[in-house]
Each structure stands twice: as C-alpha cells, then as structure tokens.
C-alpha positions in Angstrom: 0.1 -0.4 -0.1 1.2 3.2 -0.8 2.2 6.0 1.6 0.4 9.4 0.5 1.6 11.5 3.1 5.1 13.7 1.7 7.8 15.0 3.3 6.4 18.2 3.8 3.3 16.7 6.2 6.2 14.1 8.0 8.1 17.8 8.5 4.6 19.3 10.7 4.4 15.7 12.4 5.6 15.3 15.8 8.8 13.8 14.5 8.8 16.0 12.0 9.0 18.6 15.0 11.7 16.3 16.6 14.4 16.8 13.7 13.4 20.4 13.2 14.0 20.9 16.6 17.8 19.3 16.2 18.7 21.0 13.0 18.2 24.0 15.5 20.0 23.0 17.9 22.9 21.4 16.3 23.4 24.3 14.4 23.6 26.6 16.8 25.9 24.9 18.4 28.2 24.1 15.4 28.2 27.6 14.7 28.2 28.6 18.2 31.3 26.8 19.7 33.7 27.1 15.8 32.5 31.4 15.3 34.3 31.2 19.4 37.4 29.0 18.9 37.9 30.4 15.6 38.1 33.9 17.1 40.4 32.7 20.1 42.1 30.5 17.6 42.6 34.0 15.5 44.1 35.5 19.2 46.7 32.6 19.5 45.4 31.9 23.1 47.3 28.0 24.1 45.7 25.1 22.7 44.0 24.3 26.1 42.9 27.1 26.8 40.8 27.2 23.5 39.8 23.7 23.5 38.7 23.4 27.7 37.2 27.9 26.7 34.8 26.3 24.2 33.4 23.2 26.5 32.5 25.6 28.7 30.9 27.9 26.1 29.4 24.9 24.3 27.9 23.7 27.8 26.6 27.5 28.4 25.3 27.5 25.6 23.9 24.1 26.0 21.6 25.1 29.3 20.9 28.7 27.5 19.3 27.0 25.0 17.5 24.5 27.6 15.5 27.3 29.5 15.1 29.0 25.8 13.3 25.8 24.5 11.4 24.8 27.7 10.3 28.9 28.4 9.1 28.9 24.5 7.3 25.6 24.6 5.7 26.0 27.8 4.3 29.3 26.9 3.4 28.0 23.6 1.6 25.1 26.0 0.1 27.7 28.3 -1.7 29.5 25.0 -2.8 26.1 23.8 -3.9 25.2 27.1 -6.1 29.0 27.8 -7.4 29.4 24.3 -9.4 25.2 24.4 -11.2 26.3 28.1 -11.6 29.9 26.2 -13.8 27.8 22.9 -15.2 24.7 25.7 -16.7 28.1 27.7 -18.0 29.0 24.3 -19.6 26.2 23.0 -21.4 25.6 26.3 -22.5 29.2 26.9 -23.4 30.3 23.4 -23.9 27.2 21.0 -25.7 29.6 18.2 -23.1 31.9 18.1 -21.5 29.0 17.9 -22.6 26.7 15.3 -22.8 30.2 13.1 -19.3 30.1 13.5 -18.8 27.3 12.0 -21.1 27.7 8.9 -20.0 31.0 8.3 -15.9 28.6 8.2 -17.5 26.2 6.5 -19.1 29.3 3.7 -15.2 30.2 3.4 -14.2 26.7 2.7 -16.2 27.0 -0.2 -18.8 24.4 1.4 -22.9 25.1 -0.4 -25.7 26.8 2.1 -26.9 23.1 2.2 -23.4 20.8 2.4 -22.5 23.9 5.3 -26.0 22.9 7.2 -25.4 19.2 7.4 -22.0 19.2 8.3 -23.0 21.8 11.2 -25.5 19.2 12.2 -23.5 16.9 12.6 -20.2 18.1 14.0 -22.6 19.9 16.7 -23.5 16.6 17.8 -20.0 15.7 19.0 -19.0 17.9 21.6 -15.7 16.6 21.4 -15.5 17.4 17.3 -16.9 20.1 17.8 -14.4 21.6 20.0 -11.5 20.6 17.7 -12.9 21.5 14.6 -13.1 25.2 16.1 -9.5 25.0 17.7 -7.7 23.7 14.3 -10.2 25.9 11.8 -11.3 29.1 13.9 -7.8 29.6 15.6 -5.1 27.9 14.2 -4.5 25.5 16.8 -4.3 21.3 16.9 -2.9 19.0 18.8 0.4 19.4 17.9 0.8 22.8 19.3 0.1 20.8 23.6 3.7 20.7 24.1 6.2 19.3 26.5 8.1 21.8 28.1 11.3 19.8 30.1 11.2 17.1 27.2 11.2 20.3 24.5 13.8 22.1 26.3 16.1 19.1 27.1 15.9 17.7 23.4 17.2 21.3 22.4 19.5 21.8 24.4 21.0 18.1 24.1 21.2 19.0 20.6 23.1 22.1 21.1 25.5 20.0 23.3 26.2 17.7 20.3 26.5 20.0 17.9 29.4 21.6 19.9 31.3 18.6 20.0 32.9 18.5 16.5 34.5 21.8 16.4 35.9 21.0 19.3 37.5 17.4 18.8 40.7 18.2 16.4 41.8 21.0 19.7 41.8 17.6 22.3 43.9 15.6 19.7 45.8 17.6 17.6 48.9 19.8 18.6 49.3 22.5 15.7 46.9 25.4 16.3 46.5 26.0 13.3 45.9 22.9 12.0 43.0 21.9 14.6 41.3 25.2 13.5 41.9 24.0 9.7 40.0 20.6 10.7 37.5 22.0 13.3 36.5 24.1 10.4 36.3 20.6 8.1 34.5 19.0 10.3 31.6 21.6 10.5 31.5 22.2 7.4 30.7 18.2 7.1 27.7 18.5 9.6 26.4 21.4 8.7 26.4 20.4 5.0 24.4 16.9 6.5 22.0 18.9 8.2 21.6 21.2 5.2 20.7 18.1 3.4 17.8 16.6 6.0 16.8 19.9 6.1 16.3 19.7 1.7 14.7 16.6 2.0 11.5 17.6 5.0 11.3 20.8 3.3 11.3 20.3 -0.7 14.3 22.0 -1.6 16.6 21.5 -3.3 19.2 19.4 -2.1 22.2 21.7 -2.8 20.6 24.7 -1.9 19.9 23.4 1.5 23.4 22.0 2.1 24.9 25.2 0.6 23.2 27.5 3.2 24.0 26.0 6.3 27.8 25.6 4.7 27.9 29.3 3.8 26.4 31.0 7.6 28.0 28.2 9.7 31.2 28.9 7.8 31.2 32.6 7.5 30.3 33.1 11.1 33.5 30.8 11.9 35.7 33.1 9.6 34.4 36.0 11.1 34.7 33.9 14.8 38.7 33.8 13.5 38.6 37.9 11.9 38.1 39.1 15.1 40.1 37.2 17.4 43.2 38.3 15.1 42.1 41.5 14.4 41.1 42.6 17.9 43.8 42.1 19.8 46.0 44.3 17.4 43.7 47.3 17.4 44.0 46.6 21.7 47.7 46.1 21.6 46.8 42.5 23.4 48.8 40.5 21.7 
C-alpha cells in the first residue's frame, strides 16, 4: 500500500518537529562553538585554553538553549490550554453563536449553504469533534501544539551540546593550532552540510541549496570569529 504522506507533511508531524528542533540545536551548537574557538585561535591562545574555553562555551550554550526551549514550549502550551478552555466555555455558554461560526467557516471553505448546514448539524452532535474543529479551523491550533516543555527544552539543549562536539574535537588531539582550526572548520562544514541535506528532504527544496546555505552561513560565522580574534588584539595591543 502506497504511503500518501509527503516529506513536507512529515515535517509538520510531531516527529518532524523533533527533527526540526534537532537541526536547529545542532546547527546552533556547531556555529556558536566554531565561531567562538575561531576567535580564540586567531588570538593565538594556548591550545588547552582554547579547548576548555570551547567546552565551557558549549555547555553554557546548551543550558541557554534548554532554558529557551523550555520557556518557549511552556508558553505555547499555556496559550493552547487557555484558548482550549475558552473555546469549551463558548461552546457551553453560546452554542448558537458557535454553530454560526462553524457555518461561516465552512462557507469560506467553499461549501454550499446546504452542505454547510448538514455539516454543522453533524459536527455539533459531538462536543469533542466540535471543539477540535474550532481549535483548528478558527484559531489555527491543533493537538500537536500541546507542548511538553521539559522534553522540548532537553531535546534542544542536548542537540546544541552534540553540535558543539565536532568543532572541539581537533583541539583535544591535534598539537598544531592552525591545523586544529582547519580540521575543526572541515568537520563543522560536514555536519552543516548533512543538516542541510536533512532539512532539504523535509522542506522539498533542492539538496544543493539546503546544504549550501548551511555551509555558507556556518563557515562565514567561523571565519568572522577568526577575523575578530586576529584583528581585535592588534587594535587594542593585546598581543
């Protein structure tokens, strides 16, 4: 049996949201850490100082990402629950007005008046179906937006932490500062390109475009960090 779900539909499913969160978190981890250690490399600090500074930056960024994801998800959940309760109150207190709203929505969806009338009669017999229809069609909300703050925050924070590992890896084993940065940048580009390919698959955009955008943006951030780390010490006579 052929599966009718498209990659774009999967992108908006709960699993798709997890993939989007992973792409976001890993991308931020890679870009943040590689640009940070690029700046430190440009300032010619000792290898171990750069490595441990990068580790601390990665951990701090992961904590920040966790808190941001948690707060955003909790706000989303609270908003959903508030609107859900309000919709239940309206169905209970002003059912005729709510039926009229269903009817008007159906007319905007190009139902005929006869079809809309029949639909209203059927859907309003089931309060839960009625409520679900109003949440989705009137407010643009669905069950997928019942968020799990702790899980969402943890997912984002862990993704950031994982993304920050590849740029740091060379600084733990390579003795040449310049080679460590070159290898760090190369690993980061591979990770970013892979993320771009994954994103392209679900967003139905060309693979080359998706991977290229990720690589260009991430590489630019890393080179900007290296530039700042090289130039600022000279400007302020820190080297």
